MIBA-894713 format. One record per atom (N, C-alpha, C, O): residue number from 1; residue in one letter; atom name; x, y, z. Coordinates in nm, 2 decimals, padded with zeros to 4 digits, always signed. Example, Ala and Ser with C-alpha at 12.3 -4.5 7.8 and 13.67 -1.06 7.14 Angstrom:
REM residues 2
1	a	N	+01.32	-00.57	+00.78 .
1	a	CA	+01.23	-00.45	+00.78 .
1	a	C	+01.32	-00.33	+00.78 .
1	a	O	+01.42	-00.33	+00.85 .
2	s	N	+01.28	-00.22	+00.71 .
2	s	CA	+01.37	-00.11	+00.71 .
2	s	C	+01.29	+00.00	+00.79 .
2	s	O	+01.34	+00.11	+00.80 .
END
This chain:
REM residues 152
1	m	N	-01.30	+00.41	+00.30 .
1	m	CA	-01.16	+00.47	+00.20 .
1	m	C	-01.05	+00.40	+00.35 .
1	m	O	-00.94	+00.45	+00.39 .
2	a	N	-01.09	+00.34	+00.39 .
2	a	CA	-00.92	+00.27	+00.45 .
2	a	C	-00.84	+00.26	+00.40 .
2	a	O	-00.76	+00.35	+00.44 .
3	d	N	-00.80	+00.20	+00.33 .
3	d	CA	-00.69	+00.13	+00.18 .
3	d	C	-00.65	+00.35	+00.15 .
3	d	O	-00.57	+00.40	+00.06 .
4	g	N	-00.66	+00.37	+00.17 .
4	g	CA	-00.66	+00.53	+00.04 .
4	g	C	-00.74	+00.52	-00.07 .
4	g	O	-00.72	+00.60	-00.16 .
5	f	N	-00.84	+00.40	-00.09 .
5	f	CA	-00.95	+00.41	-00.24 .
5	f	C	-00.97	+00.37	-00.28 .
5	f	O	-00.88	+00.32	-00.34 .
6	s	N	-01.10	+00.32	-00.32 .
6	s	CA	-01.24	+00.41	-00.34 .
6	s	C	-01.26	+00.45	-00.44 .
6	s	O	-01.25	+00.56	-00.49 .
7	a	N	-01.33	+00.27	-00.49 .
7	a	CA	-01.45	+00.28	-00.66 .
7	a	C	-01.66	+00.35	-00.66 .
7	a	O	-01.77	+00.32	-00.62 .
8	g	N	-01.64	+00.39	-00.69 .
8	g	CA	-01.80	+00.41	-00.74 .
8	g	C	-01.82	+00.50	-00.86 .
8	g	O	-01.74	+00.58	-00.90 .
9	a	N	-01.92	+00.48	-00.92 .
9	a	CA	-01.98	+00.47	-00.99 .
9	a	C	-01.98	+00.71	-00.96 .
9	a	O	-02.05	+00.75	-00.86 .
10	a	N	-01.91	+00.81	-01.05 .
10	a	CA	-01.94	+00.94	-00.98 .
10	a	C	-02.05	+01.02	-00.98 .
10	a	O	-02.05	+01.10	-01.08 .
11	g	N	-02.19	+01.02	-00.85 .
11	g	CA	-02.25	+01.04	-00.90 .
11	g	C	-02.36	+00.97	-00.99 .
11	g	O	-02.46	+01.02	-01.05 .
12	s	N	-02.31	+00.82	-00.96 .
12	s	CA	-02.46	+00.71	-00.95 .
12	s	C	-02.62	+00.69	-00.83 .
12	s	O	-02.63	+00.76	-00.73 .
13	s	N	-02.67	+00.63	-00.84 .
13	s	CA	-02.78	+00.58	-00.72 .
13	s	C	-02.71	+00.49	-00.67 .
13	s	O	-02.68	+00.38	-00.72 .
14	a	N	-02.69	+00.54	-00.55 .
14	a	CA	-02.63	+00.40	-00.45 .
14	a	C	-02.65	+00.23	-00.46 .
14	a	O	-02.75	+00.17	-00.43 .
15	g	N	-02.55	+00.18	-00.52 .
15	g	CA	-02.57	+00.07	-00.50 .
15	g	C	-02.64	-00.08	-00.66 .
15	g	O	-02.67	-00.20	-00.70 .
16	a	N	-02.63	+00.10	-00.71 .
16	a	CA	-02.64	+00.02	-00.88 .
16	a	C	-02.50	-00.09	-00.93 .
16	a	O	-02.39	-00.11	-00.87 .
17	a	N	-02.55	-00.14	-01.04 .
17	a	CA	-02.50	-00.30	-01.05 .
17	a	C	-02.32	-00.17	-01.15 .
17	a	O	-02.32	-00.06	-01.20 .
18	g	N	-02.26	-00.23	-01.13 .
18	g	CA	-02.14	-00.17	-01.17 .
18	g	C	-02.01	-00.12	-01.11 .
18	g	O	-01.89	-00.12	-01.13 .
19	s	N	-02.15	-00.07	-01.00 .
19	s	CA	-02.12	+00.08	-00.87 .
19	s	C	-02.00	+00.10	-00.83 .
19	s	O	-01.98	+00.20	-00.77 .
20	s	N	-01.86	-00.04	-00.84 .
20	s	CA	-01.84	-00.09	-00.70 .
20	s	C	-01.76	-00.15	-00.74 .
20	s	O	-01.78	-00.20	-00.85 .
21	a	N	-01.64	-00.18	-00.67 .
21	a	CA	-01.44	-00.19	-00.74 .
21	a	C	-01.53	-00.40	-00.71 .
21	a	O	-01.48	-00.51	-00.74 .
22	d	N	-01.61	-00.37	-00.68 .
22	d	CA	-01.63	-00.56	-00.73 .
22	d	C	-01.74	-00.59	-00.84 .
22	d	O	-01.87	-00.59	-00.84 .
23	p	N	-01.61	-00.65	-00.96 .
23	p	CA	-01.67	-00.63	-01.10 .
23	p	C	-01.81	-00.76	-01.11 .
23	p	O	-01.89	-00.74	-01.20 .
24	a	N	-01.84	-00.86	-01.03 .
24	a	CA	-01.98	-00.83	-01.01 .
24	a	C	-02.16	-00.70	-00.98 .
24	a	O	-02.27	-00.70	-01.02 .
25	g	N	-02.07	-00.60	-00.90 .
25	g	CA	-02.15	-00.53	-00.88 .
25	g	C	-02.24	-00.54	-00.74 .
25	g	O	-02.34	-00.48	-00.72 .
26	s	N	-02.16	-00.67	-00.63 .
26	s	CA	-02.23	-00.70	-00.50 .
26	s	C	-02.17	-00.57	-00.49 .
26	s	O	-02.10	-00.50	-00.56 .
27	s	N	-02.25	-00.58	-00.32 .
27	s	CA	-02.10	-00.40	-00.23 .
27	s	C	-02.11	-00.44	-00.14 .
27	s	O	-02.23	-00.46	-00.12 .
28	a	N	-01.99	-00.50	-00.01 .
28	a	CA	-02.03	-00.54	+00.10 .
28	a	C	-02.07	-00.50	+00.26 .
28	a	O	-02.06	-00.52	+00.38 .
29	d	N	-02.12	-00.40	+00.13 .
29	d	CA	-02.27	-00.33	+00.27 .
29	d	C	-02.39	-00.38	+00.17 .
29	d	O	-02.41	-00.37	+00.05 .
30	p	N	-02.45	-00.44	+00.30 .
30	p	CA	-02.60	-00.57	+00.26 .
30	p	C	-02.72	-00.37	+00.19 .
30	p	O	-02.81	-00.36	+00.10 .
31	a	N	-02.69	-00.33	+00.22 .
31	a	CA	-02.84	-00.18	+00.21 .
31	a	C	-02.78	-00.13	+00.09 .
31	a	O	-02.83	-00.03	+00.04 .
32	g	N	-02.69	-00.17	+00.03 .
32	g	CA	-02.61	-00.11	-00.12 .
32	g	C	-02.59	+00.05	-00.11 .
32	g	O	-02.63	+00.12	-00.21 .
33	s	N	-02.56	+00.09	-00.05 .
33	s	CA	-02.48	+00.21	+00.02 .
33	s	C	-02.34	+00.21	-00.08 .
33	s	O	-02.25	+00.14	-00.12 .
34	s	N	-02.37	+00.30	-00.08 .
34	s	CA	-02.23	+00.31	-00.13 .
34	s	C	-02.13	+00.41	+00.03 .
34	s	O	-02.17	+00.46	+00.14 .
35	a	N	-01.97	+00.41	-00.06 .
35	a	CA	-01.91	+00.55	+00.06 .
35	a	C	-01.95	+00.67	+00.06 .
35	a	O	-01.97	+00.74	+00.15 .
36	d	N	-01.98	+00.70	-00.13 .
36	d	CA	-02.02	+00.79	-00.05 .
36	d	C	-02.16	+00.87	-00.13 .
36	d	O	-02.19	+00.91	-00.25 .
37	p	N	-02.26	+00.86	+00.05 .
37	p	CA	-02.41	+00.84	+00.02 .
37	p	C	-02.42	+00.95	-00.11 .
37	p	O	-02.49	+00.91	-00.19 .
38	a	N	-02.37	+01.05	-00.13 .
38	a	CA	-02.38	+01.20	-00.19 .
38	a	C	-02.33	+01.23	-00.33 .
38	a	O	-02.33	+01.34	-00.39 .
39	g	N	-02.29	+01.13	-00.36 .
39	g	CA	-02.24	+01.08	-00.52 .
39	g	C	-02.19	+01.17	-00.54 .
39	g	O	-02.23	+01.21	-00.66 .
40	s	N	-02.08	+01.29	-00.46 .
40	s	CA	-01.96	+01.33	-00.52 .
40	s	C	-01.87	+01.28	-00.60 .
40	s	O	-01.91	+01.18	-00.66 .
41	s	N	-01.73	+01.31	-00.64 .
41	s	CA	-01.61	+01.25	-00.66 .
41	s	C	-01.55	+01.27	-00.63 .
41	s	O	-01.46	+01.19	-00.64 .
42	a	N	-01.52	+01.41	-00.55 .
42	a	CA	-01.37	+01.41	-00.42 .
42	a	C	-01.50	+01.42	-00.28 .
42	a	O	-01.61	+01.42	-00.24 .
43	d	N	-01.34	+01.42	-00.25 .
43	d	CA	-01.36	+01.42	-00.13 .
43	d	C	-01.31	+01.52	-00.04 .
43	d	O	-01.18	+01.51	-00.02 .
44	p	N	-01.39	+01.65	+00.07 .
44	p	CA	-01.29	+01.79	+00.10 .
44	p	C	-01.23	+01.69	+00.16 .
44	p	O	-01.14	+01.67	+00.08 .
45	a	N	-01.21	+01.63	+00.22 .
45	a	CA	-01.05	+01.60	+00.26 .
45	a	C	-00.91	+01.60	+00.21 .
45	a	O	-00.79	+01.58	+00.24 .
46	g	N	-00.99	+01.62	+00.08 .
46	g	CA	-00.87	+01.67	+00.01 .
46	g	C	-00.79	+01.56	-00.12 .
46	g	O	-00.69	+01.58	-00.19 .
47	s	N	-00.93	+01.37	-00.10 .
47	s	CA	-00.86	+01.32	-00.21 .
47	s	C	-00.94	+01.33	-00.30 .
47	s	O	-01.06	+01.35	-00.29 .
48	f	N	-00.84	+01.30	-00.44 .
48	f	CA	-00.89	+01.32	-00.60 .
48	f	C	-01.00	+01.28	-00.65 .
48	f	O	-01.10	+01.24	-00.59 .
49	a	N	-00.99	+01.30	-00.74 .
49	a	CA	-01.15	+01.20	-00.77 .
49	a	C	-01.11	+01.19	-00.90 .
49	a	O	-01.05	+01.29	-00.95 .
50	d	N	-01.12	+01.05	-01.02 .
50	d	CA	-01.16	+01.11	-01.14 .
50	d	C	-01.25	+01.06	-01.19 .
50	d	O	-01.30	+00.96	-01.14 .
51	p	N	-01.34	+01.14	-01.33 .
51	p	CA	-01.46	+01.08	-01.41 .
51	p	C	-01.46	+00.97	-01.35 .
51	p	O	-01.49	+00.98	-01.23 .
52	a	N	-01.43	+00.85	-01.40 .
52	a	CA	-01.48	+00.72	-01.35 .
52	a	C	-01.52	+00.71	-01.22 .
52	a	O	-01.56	+00.60	-01.18 .
53	g	N	-01.51	+00.84	-01.11 .
53	g	CA	-01.52	+00.84	-00.95 .
53	g	C	-01.39	+00.74	-00.93 .
53	g	O	-01.41	+00.73	-00.81 .
54	f	N	-01.28	+00.67	-00.95 .
54	f	CA	-01.19	+00.66	-00.81 .
54	f	C	-01.14	+00.74	-00.76 .
54	f	O	-01.09	+00.82	-00.84 .
55	s	N	-01.12	+00.77	-00.61 .
55	s	CA	-01.00	+00.88	-00.53 .
55	s	C	-00.86	+00.84	-00.49 .
55	s	O	-00.84	+00.72	-00.46 .
56	a	N	-00.82	+00.88	-00.48 .
56	a	CA	-00.70	+00.88	-00.42 .
56	a	C	-00.67	+00.99	-00.28 .
56	a	O	-00.69	+01.12	-00.29 .
57	d	N	-00.62	+00.93	-00.15 .
57	d	CA	-00.58	+01.04	-00.12 .
57	d	C	-00.45	+01.05	-00.09 .
57	d	O	-00.42	+01.01	+00.02 .
58	p	N	-00.39	+01.08	-00.14 .
58	p	CA	-00.22	+01.15	-00.12 .
58	p	C	-00.13	+01.07	+00.04 .
58	p	O	-00.02	+01.02	+00.05 .
59	a	N	-00.23	+01.10	+00.16 .
59	a	CA	-00.18	+01.15	+00.32 .
59	a	C	-00.17	+00.96	+00.38 .
59	a	O	-00.08	+00.91	+00.44 .
60	q	N	-00.32	+00.90	+00.31 .
60	q	CA	-00.34	+00.77	+00.35 .
60	q	C	-00.23	+00.65	+00.26 .
60	q	O	-00.19	+00.53	+00.29 .
61	i	N	-00.19	+00.75	+00.10 .
61	i	CA	-00.08	+00.61	+00.00 .
61	i	C	+00.00	+00.69	+00.05 .
61	i	O	+00.01	+00.78	-00.03 .
62	r	N	+00.07	+00.73	+00.18 .
62	r	CA	+00.22	+00.73	+00.22 .
62	r	C	+00.21	+00.72	+00.34 .
62	r	O	+00.31	+00.78	+00.38 .
63	d	N	+00.10	+00.68	+00.46 .
63	d	CA	+00.04	+00.60	+00.56 .
63	d	C	+00.11	+00.49	+00.57 .
63	d	O	+00.19	+00.46	+00.66 .
64	h	N	+00.04	+00.39	+00.40 .
64	h	CA	+00.01	+00.27	+00.33 .
64	h	C	+00.22	+00.26	+00.29 .
64	h	O	+00.28	+00.15	+00.28 .
65	a	N	+00.27	+00.34	+00.27 .
65	a	CA	+00.48	+00.33	+00.19 .
65	a	C	+00.42	+00.31	+00.36 .
65	a	O	+00.35	+00.21	+00.39 .
66	a	N	+00.47	+00.45	+00.48 .
66	a	CA	+00.54	+00.39	+00.59 .
66	a	C	+00.47	+00.26	+00.67 .
66	a	O	+00.55	+00.23	+00.75 .
67	r	N	+00.34	+00.17	+00.67 .
67	r	CA	+00.36	+00.07	+00.70 .
67	r	C	+00.45	-00.05	+00.60 .
67	r	O	+00.53	-00.13	+00.64 .
68	i	N	+00.43	-00.04	+00.49 .
68	i	CA	+00.51	-00.09	+00.35 .
68	i	C	+00.74	-00.11	+00.43 .
68	i	O	+00.84	-00.18	+00.42 .
69	a	N	+00.71	+00.00	+00.51 .
69	a	CA	+00.86	+00.05	+00.53 .
69	a	C	+00.86	-00.01	+00.69 .
69	a	O	+00.97	-00.02	+00.76 .
70	a	N	+00.75	-00.03	+00.74 .
70	a	CA	+00.79	-00.12	+00.87 .
70	a	C	+00.80	-00.26	+00.85 .
70	a	O	+00.83	-00.34	+00.93 .
71	i	N	+00.77	-00.28	+00.71 .
71	i	CA	+00.72	-00.40	+00.77 .
71	i	C	+00.86	-00.50	+00.70 .
71	i	O	+00.91	-00.61	+00.74 .
72	r	N	+00.90	-00.41	+00.56 .
72	r	CA	+01.06	-00.38	+00.52 .
72	r	C	+01.19	-00.40	+00.64 .
72	r	O	+01.31	-00.42	+00.63 .
73	d	N	+01.08	-00.36	+00.81 .
73	d	CA	+01.19	-00.31	+00.86 .
73	d	C	+01.25	-00.41	+00.94 .
73	d	O	+01.37	-00.44	+00.97 .
74	r	N	+01.06	-00.44	+00.97 .
74	r	CA	+01.13	-00.62	+01.02 .
74	r	C	+01.18	-00.68	+01.00 .
74	r	O	+01.26	-00.75	+01.07 .
75	f	N	+01.13	-00.71	+00.84 .
75	f	CA	+01.19	-00.80	+00.83 .
75	f	C	+01.30	-00.83	+00.79 .
75	f	O	+01.33	-00.94	+00.75 .
76	a	N	+01.41	-00.69	+00.80 .
76	a	CA	+01.51	-00.69	+00.85 .
76	a	C	+01.57	-00.79	+00.92 .
76	a	O	+01.63	-00.89	+00.91 .
77	a	N	+01.51	-00.72	+01.00 .
77	a	CA	+01.54	-00.78	+01.18 .
77	a	C	+01.50	-00.94	+01.16 .
77	a	O	+01.59	-01.01	+01.13 .
78	v	N	+01.40	-00.99	+01.17 .
78	v	CA	+01.42	-01.17	+01.10 .
78	v	C	+01.51	-01.21	+01.04 .
78	v	O	+01.56	-01.31	+01.10 .
79	t	N	+01.56	-01.18	+00.95 .
79	t	CA	+01.65	-01.22	+00.85 .
79	t	C	+01.76	-01.15	+00.96 .
79	t	O	+01.81	-01.22	+01.05 .
80	a	N	+01.79	-01.04	+00.95 .
80	a	CA	+01.92	-01.06	+01.11 .
80	a	C	+01.94	-01.17	+01.14 .
80	a	O	+02.04	-01.23	+01.13 .
81	a	N	+01.81	-01.20	+01.21 .
81	a	CA	+01.85	-01.28	+01.39 .
81	a	C	+01.89	-01.40	+01.35 .
81	a	O	+01.97	-01.46	+01.42 .
82	s	N	+01.81	-01.46	+01.22 .
82	s	CA	+01.81	-01.60	+01.16 .
82	s	C	+01.93	-01.63	+01.05 .
82	s	O	+01.94	-01.73	+00.97 .
83	a	N	+02.02	-01.49	+01.06 .
83	a	CA	+02.17	-01.54	+01.05 .
83	a	C	+02.24	-01.51	+01.09 .
83	a	O	+02.34	-01.57	+01.07 .
84	a	N	+02.23	-01.39	+01.18 .
84	a	CA	+02.38	-01.55	+01.35 .
84	a	C	+02.29	-01.67	+01.45 .
84	a	O	+02.32	-01.76	+01.53 .
85	i	N	+02.18	-01.63	+01.40 .
85	i	CA	+02.14	-01.78	+01.54 .
85	i	C	+02.26	-01.90	+01.39 .
85	i	O	+02.37	-01.94	+01.41 .
86	a	N	+02.22	-01.91	+01.30 .
86	a	CA	+02.19	-01.98	+01.19 .
86	a	C	+02.36	-02.08	+01.16 .
86	a	O	+02.40	-02.19	+01.12 .
87	r	N	+02.42	-01.95	+01.20 .
87	r	CA	+02.62	-01.89	+01.14 .
87	r	C	+02.71	-02.01	+01.28 .
87	r	O	+02.82	-02.07	+01.29 .
88	n	N	+02.58	-01.99	+01.41 .
88	n	CA	+02.60	-02.03	+01.54 .
88	n	C	+02.60	-02.16	+01.61 .
88	n	O	+02.51	-02.23	+01.57 .
89	d	N	+02.67	-02.21	+01.69 .
89	d	CA	+02.74	-02.40	+01.65 .
89	d	C	+02.64	-02.36	+01.82 .
89	d	O	+02.62	-02.47	+01.88 .
90	a	N	+02.60	-02.27	+01.88 .
90	a	CA	+02.65	-02.20	+02.08 .
90	a	C	+02.51	-02.21	+02.08 .
90	a	O	+02.48	-02.24	+02.19 .
91	a	N	+02.38	-02.19	+02.00 .
91	a	CA	+02.27	-02.11	+01.98 .
91	a	C	+02.19	-02.18	+01.96 .
91	a	O	+02.08	-02.14	+01.98 .
92	y	N	+02.24	-02.35	+01.91 .
92	y	CA	+02.14	-02.45	+01.92 .
92	y	C	+02.22	-02.53	+02.08 .
92	y	O	+02.11	-02.53	+02.14 .
93	g	N	+02.28	-02.57	+02.14 .
93	g	CA	+02.34	-02.58	+02.30 .
93	g	C	+02.37	-02.73	+02.19 .
93	g	O	+02.34	-02.77	+02.08 .
94	l	N	+02.47	-02.75	+02.36 .
94	l	CA	+02.56	-02.92	+02.27 .
94	l	C	+02.49	-03.04	+02.21 .
94	l	O	+02.53	-03.11	+02.12 .
95	l	N	+02.40	-03.04	+02.26 .
95	l	CA	+02.27	-03.19	+02.19 .
95	l	C	+02.22	-03.14	+02.04 .
95	l	O	+02.18	-03.24	+01.98 .
96	c	N	+02.20	-03.02	+01.97 .
96	c	CA	+02.17	-02.98	+01.86 .
96	c	C	+02.21	-02.92	+01.76 .
96	c	O	+02.16	-02.88	+01.66 .
97	g	N	+02.37	-02.94	+01.84 .
97	g	CA	+02.48	-02.86	+01.75 .
97	g	C	+02.48	-02.84	+01.60 .
97	g	O	+02.48	-02.74	+01.53 .
98	w	N	+02.47	-03.00	+01.56 .
98	w	CA	+02.50	-03.01	+01.44 .
98	w	C	+02.35	-03.01	+01.34 .
98	w	O	+02.32	-03.09	+01.25 .
99	m	N	+02.29	-02.92	+01.37 .
99	m	CA	+02.19	-02.86	+01.37 .
99	m	C	+02.24	-02.72	+01.24 .
99	m	O	+02.18	-02.66	+01.14 .
100	s	N	+02.34	-02.70	+01.31 .
100	s	CA	+02.39	-02.50	+01.25 .
100	s	C	+02.42	-02.55	+01.09 .
100	s	O	+02.40	-02.49	+00.99 .
101	e	N	+02.49	-02.69	+01.09 .
101	e	CA	+02.55	-02.68	+00.95 .
101	e	C	+02.42	-02.67	+00.90 .
101	e	O	+02.38	-02.58	+00.84 .
102	i	N	+02.32	-02.82	+00.96 .
102	i	CA	+02.25	-02.83	+00.82 .
102	i	C	+02.16	-02.70	+00.78 .
102	i	O	+02.15	-02.66	+00.66 .
103	l	N	+02.09	-02.62	+00.91 .
103	l	CA	+02.05	-02.53	+00.87 .
103	l	C	+02.09	-02.34	+00.83 .
103	l	O	+02.02	-02.24	+00.82 .
104	d	N	+02.31	-02.37	+00.78 .
104	d	CA	+02.34	-02.35	+00.71 .
104	d	C	+02.28	-02.27	+00.61 .
104	d	O	+02.24	-02.15	+00.61 .
105	e	N	+02.29	-02.45	+00.46 .
105	e	CA	+02.25	-02.46	+00.34 .
105	e	C	+02.14	-02.37	+00.37 .
105	e	O	+02.16	-02.25	+00.37 .
106	r	N	+02.07	-02.41	+00.39 .
106	r	CA	+01.87	-02.39	+00.39 .
106	r	C	+01.96	-02.21	+00.39 .
106	r	O	+02.01	-02.17	+00.29 .
107	q	N	+01.96	-02.15	+00.52 .
107	q	CA	+02.03	-01.97	+00.48 .
107	q	C	+02.13	-01.92	+00.37 .
107	q	O	+02.16	-01.81	+00.32 .
108	k	N	+02.14	-01.97	+00.36 .
108	k	CA	+02.22	-01.95	+00.22 .
108	k	C	+02.17	-01.92	+00.06 .
108	k	O	+02.21	-01.86	-00.03 .
109	a	N	+02.02	-02.05	+00.11 .
109	a	CA	+01.98	-01.99	+00.00 .
109	a	C	+01.77	-01.96	-00.03 .
109	a	O	+01.70	-01.97	-00.12 .
110	q	N	+01.76	-01.93	+00.05 .
110	q	CA	+01.69	-01.85	+00.10 .
110	q	C	+01.80	-01.67	+00.14 .
110	q	O	+01.76	-01.64	+00.26 .
111	e	N	+01.88	-01.59	+00.11 .
111	e	CA	+01.95	-01.44	+00.16 .
111	e	C	+01.91	-01.41	+00.02 .
111	e	O	+01.91	-01.30	-00.02 .
112	a	N	+01.87	-01.60	-00.10 .
112	a	CA	+01.89	-01.44	-00.24 .
112	a	C	+01.71	-01.35	-00.21 .
112	a	O	+01.67	-01.24	-00.19 .
113	i	N	+01.63	-01.50	-00.22 .
113	i	CA	+01.43	-01.42	-00.19 .
113	i	C	+01.37	-01.38	-00.03 .
113	i	O	+01.26	-01.38	+00.02 .
114	h	N	+01.49	-01.34	+00.03 .
114	h	CA	+01.54	-01.24	+00.11 .
114	h	C	+01.54	-01.14	+00.07 .
114	h	O	+01.45	-01.06	+00.09 .
115	r	N	+01.66	-01.10	+00.01 .
115	r	CA	+01.67	-01.04	-00.14 .
115	r	C	+01.61	-00.93	-00.13 .
115	r	O	+01.61	-00.82	-00.08 .
116	y	N	+01.56	-01.02	-00.24 .
116	y	CA	+01.45	-01.03	-00.39 .
116	y	C	+01.28	-00.97	-00.25 .
116	y	O	+01.19	-00.90	-00.30 .
117	v	N	+01.27	-01.01	-00.13 .
117	v	CA	+01.14	-00.96	-00.08 .
117	v	C	+01.16	-00.85	-00.05 .
117	v	O	+01.09	-00.76	-00.08 .
118	q	N	+01.31	-00.82	+00.05 .
118	q	CA	+01.35	-00.66	+00.07 .
118	q	C	+01.38	-00.58	-00.06 .
118	q	O	+01.39	-00.46	-00.03 .
119	e	N	+01.39	-00.59	-00.16 .
119	e	CA	+01.44	-00.50	-00.27 .
119	e	C	+01.27	-00.44	-00.35 .
119	e	O	+01.24	-00.33	-00.39 .
120	n	N	+01.21	-00.57	-00.33 .
120	n	CA	+01.04	-00.54	-00.37 .
120	n	C	+01.05	-00.47	-00.26 .
120	n	O	+01.12	-00.37	-00.27 .
121	l	N	+00.96	-00.51	-00.10 .
121	l	CA	+00.93	-00.32	-00.07 .
121	l	C	+00.95	-00.23	-00.06 .
121	l	O	+00.90	-00.14	+00.00 .
122	r	N	+01.05	-00.24	-00.12 .
122	r	CA	+01.19	-00.07	-00.11 .
122	r	C	+01.08	-00.05	-00.19 .
122	r	O	+00.99	+00.03	-00.15 .
123	l	N	+01.08	-00.13	-00.32 .
123	l	CA	+01.07	-00.06	-00.43 .
123	l	C	+00.91	-00.01	-00.44 .
123	l	O	+00.88	+00.08	-00.52 .
124	a	N	+00.83	-00.05	-00.37 .
124	a	CA	+00.70	-00.01	-00.36 .
124	a	C	+00.68	+00.02	-00.27 .
124	a	O	+00.57	+00.00	-00.24 .
125	e	N	+00.77	+00.08	-00.15 .
125	e	CA	+00.74	+00.20	-00.06 .
125	e	C	+00.73	+00.32	-00.20 .
125	e	O	+00.64	+00.35	-00.27 .
126	e	N	+00.88	+00.35	-00.19 .
126	e	CA	+00.92	+00.42	-00.29 .
126	e	C	+00.82	+00.46	-00.39 .
126	e	O	+00.80	+00.58	-00.36 .
127	a	N	+00.73	+00.43	-00.50 .
127	a	CA	+00.61	+00.42	-00.56 .
127	a	C	+00.58	+00.45	-00.48 .
127	a	O	+00.61	+00.56	-00.44 .
128	l	N	+00.52	+00.40	-00.44 .
128	l	CA	+00.42	+00.45	-00.31 .
128	l	C	+00.39	+00.61	-00.23 .
128	l	O	+00.29	+00.69	-00.25 .
129	i	N	+00.51	+00.63	-00.13 .
129	i	CA	+00.61	+00.76	-00.20 .
129	i	C	+00.60	+00.90	-00.28 .
129	i	O	+00.61	+01.02	-00.25 .
130	r	N	+00.57	+00.85	-00.37 .
130	r	CA	+00.59	+00.92	-00.53 .
130	r	C	+00.49	+00.97	-00.60 .
130	r	O	+00.46	+01.09	-00.64 .
131	t	N	+00.40	+00.80	-00.62 .
131	t	CA	+00.30	+00.87	-00.65 .
131	t	C	+00.14	+00.95	-00.51 .
131	t	O	+00.04	+00.99	-00.56 .
132	g	N	+00.18	+00.95	-00.36 .
132	g	CA	+00.10	+00.97	-00.29 .
132	g	C	+00.20	+01.20	-00.32 .
132	g	O	+00.14	+01.31	-00.33 .
133	h	N	+00.29	+01.18	-00.33 .
133	h	CA	+00.39	+01.29	-00.39 .
133	h	C	+00.24	+01.34	-00.56 .
133	h	O	+00.15	+01.41	-00.57 .
134	d	N	+00.30	+01.26	-00.63 .
134	d	CA	+00.27	+01.30	-00.82 .
134	d	C	+00.10	+01.38	-00.75 .
134	d	O	+00.09	+01.51	-00.77 .
135	y	N	-00.02	+01.31	-00.67 .
135	y	CA	-00.16	+01.35	-00.64 .
135	y	C	-00.19	+01.48	-00.58 .
135	y	O	-00.28	+01.56	-00.61 .
136	e	N	-00.09	+01.48	-00.50 .
136	e	CA	-00.05	+01.64	-00.43 .
136	e	C	-00.01	+01.74	-00.61 .
136	e	O	-00.07	+01.82	-00.67 .
137	s	N	+00.05	+01.70	-00.62 .
137	s	CA	+00.11	+01.82	-00.75 .
137	s	C	+00.04	+01.81	-00.85 .
137	s	O	+00.04	+01.86	-00.96 .
138	t	N	-00.02	+01.75	-00.80 .
138	t	CA	-00.12	+01.76	-01.04 .
138	t	C	-00.24	+01.81	-00.88 .
138	t	O	-00.22	+01.85	-00.76 .
139	d	N	-00.26	+01.81	-00.89 .
139	d	CA	-00.43	+01.89	-00.80 .
139	d	C	-00.34	+01.98	-00.75 .
139	d	O	-00.34	+02.05	-00.85 .
140	a	N	-00.25	+02.05	-00.65 .
140	a	CA	-00.17	+02.24	-00.67 .
140	a	C	-00.16	+02.26	-00.81 .
140	a	O	-00.16	+02.38	-00.83 .
141	d	N	-00.13	+02.16	-00.95 .
141	d	CA	-00.08	+02.30	-01.03 .
141	d	C	-00.24	+02.27	-01.05 .
141	d	O	-00.28	+02.37	-00.98 .
142	a	N	-00.37	+02.20	-01.10 .
142	a	CA	-00.46	+02.26	-01.14 .
142	a	C	-00.53	+02.34	-01.09 .
142	a	O	-00.60	+02.42	-01.16 .
143	a	N	-00.55	+02.35	-00.92 .
143	a	CA	-00.59	+02.47	-00.85 .
143	a	C	-00.55	+02.55	-00.88 .
143	a	O	-00.62	+02.64	-00.92 .
144	d	N	-00.40	+02.57	-00.87 .
144	d	CA	-00.35	+02.65	-00.94 .
144	d	C	-00.37	+02.73	-01.07 .
144	d	O	-00.40	+02.85	-01.08 .
145	r	N	-00.37	+02.64	-01.14 .
145	r	CA	-00.49	+02.70	-01.30 .
145	r	C	-00.57	+02.76	-01.35 .
145	r	O	-00.58	+02.83	-01.45 .
146	l	N	-00.69	+02.69	-01.22 .
146	l	CA	-00.82	+02.78	-01.26 .
146	l	C	-00.84	+02.85	-01.14 .
146	l	O	-00.96	+02.88	-01.13 .
147	r	N	-00.74	+02.91	-01.03 .
147	r	CA	-00.74	+03.01	-00.95 .
147	r	C	-00.61	+03.15	-01.10 .
147	r	O	-00.63	+03.27	-01.10 .
148	r	N	-00.50	+03.09	-01.20 .
148	r	CA	-00.51	+03.16	-01.22 .
148	r	C	-00.61	+03.22	-01.38 .
148	r	O	-00.60	+03.33	-01.44 .
149	a	N	-00.69	+03.10	-01.40 .
149	a	CA	-00.85	+03.16	-01.50 .
149	a	C	-00.90	+03.24	-01.41 .
149	a	O	-00.97	+03.31	-01.47 .
150	g	N	-00.90	+03.25	-01.35 .
150	g	CA	-00.98	+03.33	-01.28 .
150	g	C	-01.01	+03.42	-01.27 .
150	g	O	-01.12	+03.46	-01.24 .
151	n	N	-00.88	+03.50	-01.30 .
151	n	CA	-00.76	+03.60	-01.21 .
151	n	C	-00.79	+03.66	-01.42 .
151	n	O	-00.71	+03.64	-01.51 .
152	l	N	-00.87	+03.69	-01.43 .
152	l	CA	-00.83	+03.69	-01.63 .
152	l	C	-00.89	+03.77	-01.65 .
152	l	O	-00.90	+03.81	-01.77 .
END
């Protein structure tokens, strides 16, 4: 579950056709073992599984959101540096100063694309954070219902 998600038929035999996320039923493990050899549908560390065998770990989802935020921050820094250089004749020196005018036109054309990418990264980060929260909230609500049902 390195990416926060795992797939496989819950309780099915390891290596069975169609039991992995790969539509062809193949597995990255040549022995055909699944990530969960016991066949259980829930990770004891707190990931969540549905009857189809898909599980998600909220902590890994939040970690992925943090990695997207870091990419967005690096992208913003590169965009800012590019904008500073594009408008600075001195950045190119005496021999290549004429290039700043040509590159400035290209820079302006790229600004809309940069804004679009940054917005999409922001939206993905927010969606992942919400998803991790929703998994935890759903699990907490279900656990609470089970506790109340046991006290009847």
